[in-house]
TIBA-300320 format. One line per 10 residues: number of its first residue (from 1); their letters; for each residue x, z, y of C-alpha. Coordinates in Angstrom, 3 decimals, m for minus. Example, Ala and Ser with C-alpha at 12.3 -4.5 7.8 and 13.67 -1.06 7.14 Angstrom:
<pazas>
1> AS> 12.300 7.800 m4.500 ~ 13.670 7.140 m1.060
</pazas>
This chain:
<pazas>
1> XXXXXXXXXX> 5.505 82.668 m126.784 ~ 9.088 83.914 m126.733 ~ 9.763 87.411 m125.444 ~ 12.751 87.703 m123.175 ~ 14.681 90.879 m123.860 ~ 16.798 92.595 m121.242 ~ 19.729 94.954 m121.372 ~ 18.964 98.380 m119.937 ~ 22.373 100.019 m120.283 ~ 25.903 99.426 m121.452
11> XXXXXXXXXX> 28.640 101.963 m122.107 ~ 32.322 101.283 m122.677 ~ 33.403 102.847 m125.984 ~ 36.996 101.868 m126.834 ~ 39.252 98.807 m126.765 ~ 36.902 95.846 m126.182 ~ 33.798 97.516 m127.572 ~ 30.672 98.161 m125.538 ~ 27.543 99.923 m126.749 ~ 24.585 97.947 m125.393
21> XXXXXXXXXX> 21.010 99.260 m125.211 ~ 18.133 96.804 m124.938 ~ 14.710 97.396 m123.415 ~ 13.111 97.621 m126.872 ~ 15.348 100.631 m127.638 ~ 17.670 98.746 m129.990 ~ 21.409 99.375 m129.621 ~ 24.371 97.234 m130.591 ~ 28.073 97.992 m130.616 ~ 29.578 94.669 m129.573
31> XXXXXXXXXX> 33.295 93.907 m129.902 ~ 34.332 91.266 m127.354 ~ 38.007 91.092 m128.378 ~ 37.876 88.020 m130.621 ~ 35.874 86.002 m128.116 ~ 38.178 86.825 m125.203 ~ 41.370 86.473 m127.225 ~ 40.395 83.056 m128.635 ~ 39.310 81.656 m125.277 ~ 41.397 78.868 m123.786
41> XXXXXXXXXX> 40.000 79.574 m120.327 ~ 42.528 81.593 m118.276 ~ 39.720 83.213 m116.256 ~ 38.287 84.647 m119.465 ~ 41.727 85.542 m120.882 ~ 42.236 87.754 m117.810 ~ 39.699 90.138 m119.349 ~ 42.223 91.083 m122.034 ~ 43.471 93.449 m119.335 ~ 41.394 96.526 m120.205
51> XXXXXXXXXX> 41.142 97.676 m116.597 ~ 39.438 94.397 m115.739 ~ 37.353 94.374 m118.943 ~ 35.877 97.765 m118.019 ~ 34.455 96.388 m114.739 ~ 31.253 95.058 m116.348 ~ 27.832 95.777 m114.901 ~ 24.178 95.172 m115.698 ~ 22.536 92.725 m113.314 ~ 19.020 91.368 m113.788
61> XXXXXXXXXX> 19.009 92.615 m117.384 ~ 22.262 90.865 m118.276 ~ 25.771 92.135 m118.963 ~ 28.244 90.466 m116.647 ~ 31.732 90.683 m115.226 ~ 32.771 89.673 m111.730 ~ 30.545 87.269 m109.841 ~ 29.166 85.758 m113.056 ~ 32.742 84.998 m114.191 ~ 31.929 86.200 m117.687
71> XXXXXXXXXX> 28.380 86.470 m118.981 ~ 26.831 86.109 m122.420 ~ 23.331 85.087 m123.519 ~ 21.428 88.321 m124.115 ~ 20.132 86.978 m127.447 ~ 23.729 86.556 m128.678 ~ 24.489 90.161 m127.747 ~ 21.255 91.343 m129.370 ~ 22.120 89.430 m132.549 ~ 25.757 90.598 m132.232
81> XX> 26.893 87.001 m132.691 ~ 29.575 86.098 m130.192
</pazas>
């Protein structure tokens, strides 16, 4: 049986870094810059604008931007492997 882990909180730190807390109490400082910068998708590239990047929210235990415009598998965030 695989346990599904959820995100309980996320706090903007600096630049493209967000400190993410998971329901098991683990925390990760995730840097999203490389992923966003390397993306060829213009919708994702828009998040290089810090004002837009900071608009993330937690919904159903996942970190997301916009109306699911940008969302990452929670396991990837937990493993800090974007």
